[in-house]
N, C-alpha and C positions, 0 to 999 in steps of 0.2 A: 504494500500500500504506500502511496506517496507520502512523504513527510512534509511537515510545515504547511505553508500556504499553497503548496503545489496541489493539495487536495481541493477540488472544486466543491463549494457548498451549494446544495440544492435546497432551497427553502420551500416548504409546502404548507400553505395555510388555506383556510376556507375561502378567504377573500384576498384578491390582489390589492396592492396599494392604490389602484385606480379602478374606476367603474366605467364601463362603456354603455352609452345610451343612444337610442335612435330617435332622431327628431325629423319626422317626415322621411325623406330619402337620404338624410345625412346622418352619419355615425360620428360621435364625438366622445372624448374621454374627460373625466373629471377626477380630482383627487379624492380618494376614499378617506373617511375619518379613521383615526387610530394612529398611534405612534410607533408601531412595530417597524415601519420602514426606516425610521431613524437609526435603529440598531442594525437592521439587515443590510441596508444599501452599502455601507462601507465594507462589510464582509463580502458581499457579492462582487463589488468592484475589485477588491484585493485578490479574490480567488478566481475571478472570471466565472462566477456562479450564475445561477438562474433562479427565478421565483415562479412557482407554479401555484395557481389558485383560480377560483371562480371569478369571473369578471363582473358579476352583479347583473348581468343581462337576463331579463325574464321574457323578452319579446318572442323568443322562439324562431326568430327570422334568421335565415342563413342566406346571405347574398354576397356578391363579389366585393361590394364596398366594405362590408363588415370584415371579410377575409383580408382585404388589403390593410385595414386598420390594425387587425391583430398581427399581421406580418410586420408592420412598422413598429408596433409596441415591442414585439420580440426582438427586432433588430436594434432598436434604440435603447430599451430599458432592460432587456433580458427577462421580460415577463411573458410567461406562457400560460394560456388560458385553458381551463377545464370547462367544457360545455355541459351545462346541466339543463335539461328540459324543464319547463315551468312546473309540471306536475311533480318532478323529482325535488325541485327546490321547496315546494310547499310541504312535502312530507319529510324531507331531510332536514331543512333549516327551520322553517316555521313550526314543524311538528316535533319530530323526535329530539332535535338538538335543543330547542327552546321551550318545549313543554314537557320534556322528560329529563334530559341531562342537566339543563340549566337549573331548574328548581331543585333536583335531587342533590347535585353537587354543591349547591348553596344551602343545604339543609332545609329546604322548603318542600319536603316530600309530599305534603298534603295537596300541593298544587300540581302534582304529576298527572298527566293524561297520556296514557300509553295506548297506541293503536297499532296492531300488527302491520297494517299497510304502510305506516310511517316508518316502522323498523325496516321493512323491505326497501323503502326509498333511501334510508340511511345506509344500508348495505350497498345498494346500487351506486349511490354517490361516492362512497369510499372506493368501490371498484373502478369507477371512472377516474378518480384521482390516481389510483394505482396504475392504470393503463397509461396515463400521460407521463407519470414519473418513469415507469419502465421504458417507455419509448424514448425518453430523453436522457436516460442514465448512462454514465460512462464509468469505466473501471476506476476505482479509487474515490469516487464521489462520496461526500458526506451529506446524507439526507437528513434535514432537520424538519420534523413534522411538528406543527403547532396546534394545540388546543383540542377541546372536547368534541368538536365536529368530526374529527378524524381519528377517533380512538381505535378503529378497526384497521387503519391503514398500515401500521408497522408490521403486523403479522401477514397481511396480504402481500406486502413487499417482500418479507422474509421468504414466503412460500414461492414467490415468483423469481426472486433473485437471492438465493441462500447466502451468498457472501456479501450482500449489500451492507453498508455502514449506516445504521439508522439511529437517530436520536429523536426523543419526543419531549416537548415541554408543555406542561399544563398551566395555563394562565389563570385558571379559576381554582377555587378550593377543591380538595378531595375530602369528602365527608367521612364520618365514622363508618365502620363496617356495618353497624346496625342500621344506618340509613342507606348505604349503598346497596345492601343486599335486597332491598325492595324492588330494584330495577329488574324488570322481567328478563332482560338479556344480559345480566351481570357477568356471567361466565364468559360469554363471547367478548365482552368489552375488556375484561381483565386479560384474557388471552391475546386479544388484539394488541394491547399495550406491550405485552411481554415479547412481541416480535422485535422490539427495539433492542439495541445494544446498551442504551443509556436513556434513563428517564429522570427528568428533573422537575421539581416542584418549587413553589415560592418559599415554603417554610418546612421546618422539621416536623411540625404537627401534621401537615398534609402528607408528608412522606410516611409518617408512622401510621396514619389512617390507611394509606394504600397498602402497607405491609400487613396490617391486621386483616384487610379484606382478602389479600392473597392467602393468608392462613385460614381464615374462617370460611371462605367461599371455595377456594381451589385446593386447600390443604397444603399450601406451599409455605414452608418456613423460609426465613430470610434473615440477614443481618442488616445493620443500619445502612450500609453502603452498597449492598448487593443482594440479588436473589439468584441462587444457583439452580439452573435448569438441567444440570448434568452435562449435556453436550455443549453448553455455553453459559456464560454468566451475564446477567443484566445489571449494569451499574446503576445505583440510585444516588441522588444528591438533592439537597435543599439549596436553591440558587435564586434568591429574590431579584427580580428585575429592577433596574434603575431607570433614570431619565437622562436626557441629554441636557445637563444643567446650563451649559453655555447658551442654549437657545433661549433661556429665561434670563440669566444674569446679563448676557450681552444686550438684550433689549432694554433692560432696566438701566444699564450704564450708558448705552451709546445711541439708542434710537430716539430721534427728536420727536417723532409722532407719539411714542410711548411716554416720553417725558411730558409732553403737552397734555396727554390724557390723564397722567398722574396728577398734574396740577389742577385740572378741571375737577377731578373727583375730590381732591382735598378741599377745594373751594366749596363744592356742593355739600360735602359732609364735614364742614369745618368744625362744628361743635358736637360731633357725634363720634362714638367709638364704632368702627365698622366691623361687622362679623360677615364673613363670606362663606358660602356653601356652593359647591359646583358638583352636579350629579347628572347622570342620565335618569330619565323617569323610568325607574325599575323598582320592583318591590324589594329587591335586595339592598337598595341604597338607603332606606330608612327616612325618606323625606317626610312622610306624615308624622312619624315619631319625633323628628327634629322640630317640626312646626308646633306640635303639641307641647314639647318641652319648652320651646321659646315662649309660647303663651303662658305656661306655668311660671317661667322666669319673670315675665312682665307682671303677672298677677301677684306673685309673692314678693317682688322687689319693686315697689312703685317708684322708688327714686331713680330707677334705670329708664323709666318712660321719658321719652324726649332726649335721652342721652346715648342710646344705641340704635343701630339699624342693622337688620339682617338682609344682605343681598343674596338672594337665592337664585342661582342659575340652574334651570331644569331643562335639559336637552331631550326633546321627544325621541322615543325609541320603540321599535317593534310595534308600531301602531296598528298593524293588521291583526295582532293578537288581542282578543277582547279584553283580557284582564289588564292589559296596559292602558287601554282606553278608560277603563273604570278607575285605574290608579290616577291617571291625569285629572279626571273629574274630581276625585277626592282631594288632590293637592290644590286644585283651583278653588274649591270650596273652603278649604282650611285657610288659605291665604286671604280670601275675601272676608272670612269670619273674623280673623285676627285683626286685619286692617280696619274692618268696620267697628270692632269693639274698642280698639285702643288708639286709633288715629286722632290727631288734632288738626287744626287748620295749618299748623306749622310743621307737623311731623307725621310721617307714615312709618310704622314699625318694620314693614317688609317691602323691599324692592324686588319684585318677582319678574324674572326674565325667562319666559318659556320658549327658549330658542338656543341654538348654539351661538357662541360669540367668537369673533376673530381672536387670534393669538395675541395680538398687541393689546387689545382691550382687556383680555383675561390677565395678562401680565401686569397691566396697570392696576387692575382691581386687586390682585394679590399684593402688589407693592404697597397699596394704601391700607389694606385691611389690618386691623389690630389683632384679629383672631380668625383663624380658619377652623371651621366646624365640619370635620370629616367623620361622620358617624354612621357608616353603613351597618345594616343588620348582619351582613355577611359579605365579605369581599376577598377575592383571591389575594390581592395585595393592596391596591388603590394608589394611583400615582398622583392624584390631586394633592395629597399631603406633601409629596416630594416636590411638586411644582411650586407650591406655596413657600416651602422652606428655601428653595433655590432663589426665590425673589427677595429673600430677607437677608441679604448679605451684611446688612448693618446690625442684624440681630434683634430688631425691634418688632416682636410679634409673638404670638402664642398659638399653639396647635392643640385643639381638642380632637382626639382620635379614638375611634371605636376599638376596643380590645378584640373585636371579632373581625377586624381587617387584618390581612396578612402582614401589612406594614408595621403593626404594633410590635411584632417580634424583634424589629431592628430599630425602633424609634422610641426608646424608653424615656427620653426627655420630654415627650409629649404628655399631655394630660389625658390619660386613658380612661374611657368611660364604657359602661354597658348601655348601649342605646335603648334597650328595652326598659331601663330604669330611669324614667323621666325625672323623678325627684332628685336622685343623686347626680344625674347629668346636669340638671339646672344648677345645682349647688356647685358643680365643678366649673361650669362656665362663669358663674359669679366669682369664684376663687381666681380663675385665670385673669379676669378683668381687673381684679384688685391687686394683682401681683406687682411687686416692686419692679421698676425698670431694670435694675441690675440682674435680678433673677430671671426676668424675661429674656434678657440678652444672653445670659449664661446658658440657658436651656437651648435657645434658638441657634446660637453659634455652634454648639456641639452637634445639633441636627444638621446644620448647614455643611459642616466639614464632612460629615458622613455621606450626605447626599452627593457632594462633589466627588468624593473618592469612589463610592460604589455606583458608578454611573452605568448607563445602558451599554456603553462600548466595552467596559470591563466585563459586564454580564455576558455579552455576545461572544467575546473572545474566550472567556472561561468555558462556556458551553461547548464551543467548537473544539477546544483543546481536550476537554473531558470526553467528548465523543471520539476523538482520535485515539485516546488511550484505551477506551472501552472496546473499540473496534480492533485495535491491535491485540488486546488480550484475548478476544474471541478467536482471532486467527491463530494465535499461539496455542490456545487450548484445543482447537479443533483437531490438531494432529494427535493429541493425547487422549481423546475421548472415543468411546465406542462409535462405530460408524453404523449407518442404517443398513440393515441386513440385505445382502444381495440374494433375493429369494431364488432366482433361477439357478444360481451357482450352488446353493444348498441342495436344491432338488437334483441337479445333475450329479453332485457328489454322493448323495444318498442312493441314487439308482446304480451307480457304478461300484459301490462298496460291496465287499464280500461278507462282512459282519458289521452290523449296525447296533449302536447303543444310544438310546434316548434317555436322558436324565432330566425329569421334569418336576419342578415345584408345582404346588397346587394353588393356594390362595394368592390372588394377584397375578398369577401367571396363566392358569387355565380358566379361572373364573374370577370375576371382579370381587373385591373385598365386600363382605356383608357387614352390616352394623353389629349383628350377633353371629358368633362363629357357627352356631347350629343352623343358621339360615343359608349357608353356602353349599348346600348339597348339590352334587353335579347334575345337570340336566341329562336326560336320556341321550340326546344327540352327542354329548361329550363322551358318555360311557361307551357308546357304540363306536365312536371315532378312535378312542384309545384301544379298545379291543381289536378293532380292525388293524391298527398299526402293529400291535403285539402279535397278531396272527400271521403277519407277513414273514416269509421265509428269511431266516438269518437276522431277525430283528428282535432286540431285547428292549423292552420299555420298563423303566423304573420310575415310579412315582415317589418322590422324596418330599415329605411334608412335615411340618411341625405339628400336624394333627395327631390325635391319639390313635392307637391301633383299633380301638372300639369304633371310632368314626370311619376310618378307612375300611375296616372289615365290613361294617354295615353297608357302606356305599358300593364297594366293589365285589363283595361276596367271596365265597370260597372257591368258585370255579373260574375266577378271573385269570386271564393270561398275563396279567401285570405282576411285576415285582413291586412290593409295597414296603416303603421304609417310613415308619412312624416316628414321631418326636425327633425329627432331624436325623434319623438313622440310628437312633438308640435301639430300635427294634426292627427286625427285618423278616419279611415273609416272602417265600418263593411262590411262583405261579401255582394255582390250583392246589393250595395247601391251606390248612387251618393252623399250622404251627408257626408261632412267632419266636424267633431267636432273640433273646435279650439277656443282658447282664447288667441290669439296673443297679445303681448304687443306693438309691432311695428305697430300700427294701422295707415293706410294711412290718416285717417281724424283727427288724433290727432296731433295738432300743435307742442307740445313738442316732441313727438315721431319723427315727420318729421324733426325737427331741429337737433335732435341727429343723425338721420340717415344720413343727409347731412354732418354733421361733420365727421362721421366715413367714409363716402364715399370719402371725400376729402383726408383723410389720406391714404386710400387704393389706390386712384388714384395716389397719390404721389409715393407710393411704386411700383405701376405698371409702372410708367414712369421710375423709376430707374432700373427696372428688365425686360429686354427683354424676351418675351415669357410668362410673367405672365398675368393674367386677373382676372376680378371681376365677380362673379356670384351673382345676386340679387335674394333672395328668400323672402317669405312673412314675416317670423319670423327671418331671419338671412341674413348676408352678408358673402360671402366667397371670400378670395383671394387665387387663385390657382397659383402655380409656378412649376407644373409638367413638363412644356416644357422649363423651364429656366435652366441655368447652375446650376448643383446640389449644388455645394459648395457655390456659391454666393447666390442662392435662400434660402438655409438653414440658412445662416448667416443673411440675411435680415428678414427672418421669425422670428427669435429670437428677432431681433430689433423691428419688428412690434408688437409682443406680448408685449414687455416691454413698448412701447409707449401707446398701447391701455389699458394696465392694469392701467396705471396712469390716463388716460382719463376717464375710465369707473368705477373707484374705488367707486363712490357714486351712481352707478346705479344698476339696476337688470341685466345688461348685462356683459358678460365675453368673452374674446378672448381665443379660444381653438386651440392649435397647433395640427392639424391632419396629415394625410398622404399627404405630399406635398401640404398642405393647411393651412390657418389660418381662422377659422370661428368665427364670432361674433354673439352670440345668447343669449337668456335669460337663466338665471341660472336654471330655472325649465325645460327648453327644453333639457332634456337628456334622454337617453334610459332607465335609471334606474327607471323612473316613469311610464313606460308602464304597469307594473304589477298592480299598483293601478288603472290605467285607465281601465284595463280589468276586474277588480274585480267585481263580480256580473253579468257580461255580458257573461262569458263563464263558463263551468263546471270546478270545482276544479280538476286540473290535478294530477295524481300520476306519470306521466312521463314528465319531462321538458328537452328539449334540446335547448341550445342557442349557436349560432356560430357568431363570428365576428373577425375582423382582425386588428383594430386600437384602438386608445385611447378612442374613443367615446363608444366603446363596453365594456370597463372596468366598466363603470357605471352600465350597465346591469348585468354583472357577479357579481358585488358586492352585488346586491340586491337579487340574487337567493339563494335558500336553498342549503346546501352542497350536497344534494342528486341529484341535477341537473347535467346533462351532459353538462358542459360548455367547449366549444372548441375554441381555438385560432388558426386562420389561419396564418401561418408564423412562424418566428423564434425569434421574439422579446419577451421580458418579458411580462407576463400576469397574471391576477388573475385566469384565467381559469384553470381547473383541467387537461385538455387534449389539445393536439395540432394536427393539420394536416399541411402538407407542403404547400398546394396550394388550390385554388378554384376548380381545377380539382378533387382533392381528396374529397373535400366537396360534390361536385355533385355526385361522385361515392357513397359516403355514403348515400345520399338521394335516389339514385337509388336502393340501397340495401334495404332501408326501404320501398320504394314504391312497391317492389316485394313481400313483406310480407314473406321473407325467409332470413335465415342467409347466410353469405358468408363464404367461406372456410378459408380465411386468418384471423389471430387473430388481426392484426393491420396493419395500413398503415405506411410505413417508407419512409424516403427520398430516 
């Protein structure tokens, strides 16, 4: 992969920085709102990159003039458009993105409206983005995918181009797992994100919420900075976005028009303390809550009447969605009510601007304001607070900031408030207005230095560098990980062999894991398949399971052609036999063994009492503590504690505690799958074809003992000694069906 800036950056976002519109027979472009282009354009110019996104065109018209305009945009700005038909836009953007993902990601789950047709549109839109990216991708490119509209895209790209370098940044919050799990397609969304090499969020709390969702929804454990998928690792990071501070400080210092506007505002508000609030009209921004709090402030502090003014800028947003129209009406009514109740002939408490305002006017307003009131009910980060701070280079100002905005995690000198608590917020505003000039300057200057240092350019460069490192790590690890199984080669090797040996795990390998062990009995089709394989000439099939001999004997009967190894090989039964060969150490009539067993059981019972949903399984040679039905995070934590306790207790014995799949098993040292080969030696013909398959840590002992020529297969995505991997027990059964048919299959390998 190219190093440094030689790697071209491919930015992918829902919208391009421009919108194309049709006026009669003429097509034109206009700048789209949003500041992402400030960070992306320098990176694109430096790396010769491209920007892929939707143009905002909903006309559905395709003509030569439009095509010519798109070609000019591509040539001049390196912007490449993704065409989305109007019906796809409605379902993908207005529907799934803004009526499912937006409310849920911001913890407003009660506003979610899910429609299957809109999910289909979301999938289709992500596929269209994938196709355009793949069409324009070059080797070594760094693909940077942005935001919640494209959560499926990383995996789609990974499947289409396995060695692609993919990063994803989420610009909005990631909610708690309890909230995210209500999304009907939550699994697909999480798996979509995990197609990336690197995923970044604004704050550590969002990152932690994401990790909890991986654990509770997908069962995937992770560490603070990575999630290990076995064949590759996805890097994780908290990386709050900044602004381009010079765009604000430069206007304050050097722009004559801004200076004139600042003077006009100071003259207009000469005897007033100015409070400024700038928001889109969105239910996440807390505008009604702020207005009600302001009314409380005026009501409870009469001396502030005629002394302060709130300038509320409210930019219309998503007005095609009914709830946004209702919100605008509510805000209009609150402004009218407060102004009607408190105004005098000389003073109006709220100046309400229901429109977007130009940058120079906004900068002048920030520069004049004594206090910025940034109090969203939930926000991914919020850049208004950073814009205000950038304009306060002299340090004269105060910032009221919602503790529910992502920016609160890095702006500790602000006055943090809970926007739902109107009484305490009003008291905090009152305190900020009464603050001494020295303390105001001290707080603001600390914020100002941080905003200048952690700017949007540093953010962009750090993301690109982190993506480079994550992609390099994937390439490095790929050579050391199991490869996807070449099915045709296995079948050919199986057919040409003189003696064949199949060593198969059961749970997680031939059947999916069941919540309760007793629910995982084999379906008739699997029984018939295994017997068919074992009936083939010169073929030995050994089922090696952690199950008890009672379970295996009940399921496979006394006339089975299979070799059965129970409790990881502690007990062995040959085909068509009822006799199990065992040399268990935990003998029921051994007083010392019984005493030890009772001590272990008392520890397991203690942990069972502490862990709702867990239970103990007693076998002849082992004891197992299962926590598959328990809270995953709590169960995993207690499992580590249990193993540590048992390791100390069993240090001088022949027993060991093994942490398996959602279980902890206490068994003899010699009772492991690796010793099955020595148990079979001399009892079966020497094989020239060996295939072994398993899914968890207990199977690694077997893989370690097999010759390098064996076909060792790990089921799942975790790390393994096996040479090859398959995604699921379903694919493993497919492979066995191919072997039982005594013919090769057309595909070269199974893929996820």
